[in-house]
C-alpha positions as CSV (number, residue, x, y, z in Angstrom):
1,F,40.8,44.9,39.8
2,I,37.4,43.3,39.4
3,F,37.3,41.6,42.8
4,F,38.5,45.2,44.5
5,E,35.8,47.1,42.1
6,T,32.7,44.8,42.9
7,A,33.9,44.2,46.8
8,F,34.2,47.9,48.2
9,I,32.2,50.9,47.3
10,F,35.7,53.3,47.5
11,T,37.3,51.3,45.0
12,S,34.2,51.2,42.6
13,F,35.8,53.7,40.4
14,L,38.0,50.9,38.8
15,P,37.2,50.6,35.0
16,G,35.7,47.1,35.1
17,D,33.7,47.2,31.8
18,S,36.4,48.7,29.8
19,L,39.2,46.4,31.6
20,L,37.1,43.4,30.8
21,F,36.9,44.2,27.2
22,I,40.2,44.7,26.7
23,L,41.5,41.8,28.4
24,G,39.3,39.7,26.0
25,L,40.8,42.1,23.1
26,T,44.4,41.5,24.5
27,L,43.8,37.4,24.8
28,A,42.5,37.5,21.0
29,T,45.5,39.3,19.7
30,A,48.5,38.2,21.8
31,T,50.9,36.1,19.8
32,A,51.7,34.3,22.8
33,P,49.0,34.8,25.5
34,M,49.6,34.1,29.2
35,L,46.5,32.0,29.7
36,P,43.8,30.8,27.6
37,F,40.6,32.3,27.3
38,P,38.4,30.0,29.2
39,V,40.8,29.6,32.0
40,A,40.9,33.9,32.3
41,L,37.4,33.8,31.9
42,L,36.8,31.4,35.0
43,L,39.4,33.5,37.1
44,V,37.8,36.7,36.6
45,L,34.5,35.3,36.8
46,A,35.5,34.1,40.2
47,A,37.1,37.2,41.2
48,A,33.6,38.9,40.2
49,I,31.4,36.6,42.3
50,G,33.8,36.8,45.0
51,G,34.1,40.5,45.0
52,S,30.3,40.9,45.0
53,Q,30.0,38.3,47.7
54,V,32.3,40.2,50.0
55,G,30.2,43.0,49.2
56,F,27.1,41.5,50.6
57,E,28.8,39.9,53.8
58,V,30.1,43.4,54.8
59,G,26.7,45.0,54.3
60,N,25.2,42.2,56.3
61,R,27.4,42.4,59.1
62,I,27.4,46.3,59.6
63,G,24.2,47.0,58.4
64,T,22.4,46.1,61.6
65,P,24.7,48.2,64.0
66,L,24.9,50.9,61.1
67,F,21.1,51.5,61.4
68,E,20.8,51.0,65.0
69,R,23.7,53.4,66.0
70,N,22.7,56.2,63.3
71,H,19.1,57.9,62.7
72,N,19.6,60.4,60.5
73,W,18.2,60.8,56.8
74,I,20.1,57.9,55.4
75,F,20.4,55.4,58.5
76,N,17.2,55.1,59.7
77,P,14.4,52.2,60.0
78,K,12.3,53.8,57.4
79,T,15.2,53.5,54.9
80,L,16.0,50.0,55.8
81,K,12.8,48.8,55.4
82,R,12.3,50.3,51.8
83,T,15.9,49.0,51.0
84,H,14.2,45.5,51.9
85,E,11.2,45.8,50.1
86,L,12.9,47.1,47.0
87,F,15.1,43.9,46.9
88,E,11.9,41.5,47.8
89,R,10.2,43.2,44.5
90,Y,13.3,43.6,42.3
91,G,15.6,41.3,43.8
92,A,17.2,39.3,40.5
93,R,16.9,42.5,38.2
94,A,18.6,44.9,40.9
95,V,21.4,42.4,41.4
96,I,21.7,41.5,37.7
97,L,21.2,44.9,36.1
98,A,23.6,46.6,39.0
99,R,26.5,45.0,37.5
100,F,26.4,46.9,34.2
101,V,26.6,50.1,36.0
102,P,29.8,51.5,37.6
103,I,29.9,52.3,41.4
104,V,26.1,50.8,41.3
105,R,27.7,47.3,41.0
106,A,29.9,47.6,44.4
107,L,26.8,49.4,46.0
108,V,24.0,46.9,45.3
109,P,25.8,43.9,47.0
110,M,26.1,45.8,50.1
111,L,22.5,47.2,50.0
112,A,21.6,43.6,49.6
113,G,23.5,42.4,52.8
114,I,22.0,45.2,54.6
115,S,18.5,44.6,53.9
116,Y,19.0,41.1,54.7
117,L,18.1,39.4,50.9
118,E,18.7,35.7,51.8
119,R,22.4,34.9,51.1
120,P,21.2,31.9,48.7
121,R,19.0,34.2,46.8
122,F,22.0,36.7,46.5
123,L,24.5,34.2,45.5
124,R,22.3,32.9,42.3
125,Y,21.5,36.5,41.4
126,N,25.1,37.4,42.1
127,V,26.5,34.3,39.6
128,M,23.7,35.0,37.0
129,G,24.9,38.8,36.7
130,A,28.8,38.1,36.9
131,V,28.3,35.5,34.2
132,A,26.4,37.8,32.2
133,W,28.6,40.8,32.7
134,V,32.3,39.0,32.5
135,A,31.2,36.8,29.7
136,G,29.7,39.4,27.8
137,F,32.5,42.1,27.8
138,M,35.3,39.6,27.9
139,G,33.9,37.8,25.3
140,A,32.8,40.6,23.3
141,G,36.6,42.1,23.7
142,Y,37.8,38.3,22.5
143,F,35.6,37.9,19.4
144,L,35.6,41.6,18.3
145,G,39.8,41.4,18.4
146,A,39.9,39.9,15.4
147,V,38.1,42.9,13.6
148,P,40.4,45.3,12.2
149,F,38.0,48.6,12.4
150,V,37.7,47.6,16.4
151,R,41.6,47.4,16.8
152,D,42.3,50.6,15.0
153,H,39.6,52.5,17.1
154,L,40.4,51.3,20.4
155,E,39.9,54.2,22.6
156,Q,36.4,55.2,20.7
157,T,35.2,51.4,21.0
158,V,35.8,51.3,24.9
159,L,34.1,54.5,25.2
160,L,31.2,53.4,23.5
161,I,31.2,50.0,25.7
162,V,31.1,52.2,28.8
163,V,28.3,54.2,27.7
164,L,26.4,51.2,26.6
165,S,27.4,49.6,29.9
166,S,25.6,52.3,31.9
167,L,22.2,51.9,29.9
168,P,20.6,49.2,31.4
169,F,20.0,50.4,34.9
170,P,18.5,53.9,33.8
171,I,16.7,52.1,31.2
172,E,15.0,50.0,33.9
173,L,14.3,52.8,36.3
174,L,12.4,54.9,33.2
175,R,10.5,51.2,32.8
176,H,9.3,51.0,36.2
177,W,8.6,54.8,36.1
178,M,6.5,54.5,33.4
179,K,4.8,51.3,34.6
180,T,4.0,53.2,37.9
181,R,2.5,56.0,36.0
182,K,0.1,54.3,34.3
183,T,-1.2,52.5,37.2
184,E,-1.6,55.6,38.7
185,K,-3.6,56.8,35.9
186,Q,-5.8,53.7,35.7
187,S,-6.7,54.2,39.4
């Protein structure tokens, strides 16, 4: 699920955050877990990195033909240039924070590939974001699994996780907007 959720736009609806949390919780509370937590963590981490890398490669392969063939309000050279500038300016933050926003975590790798973000840079950001995302959510589930309140209020906890995990991207947009506004007032 994690691989497919991060690799393709049409599977980005899958519940990655809550799934990672529940997996960690299950590994913590199962009487006989199928895998030890570190092994499961590494497997899921590999799936998350691999999925985003596939999304990047898809964007890299289809980007040029898509923008050369179509010239409408989305697919045009100006959009491609702006996307490239966005990744040049916010590359690390864009890729890492995208991990924490459903749907965006599948869109950003493809856009990075389309905008010709260098493969080694993307891979570095991809690994950093995947480690933060997978270890954060699986670790939270694993360590909170021992807390009786969390076990007794699982639905509310998962809903809270989904809401909180969606906040970094809007906060970053708000921070950028406020910084731009401050700069414009000083000019």
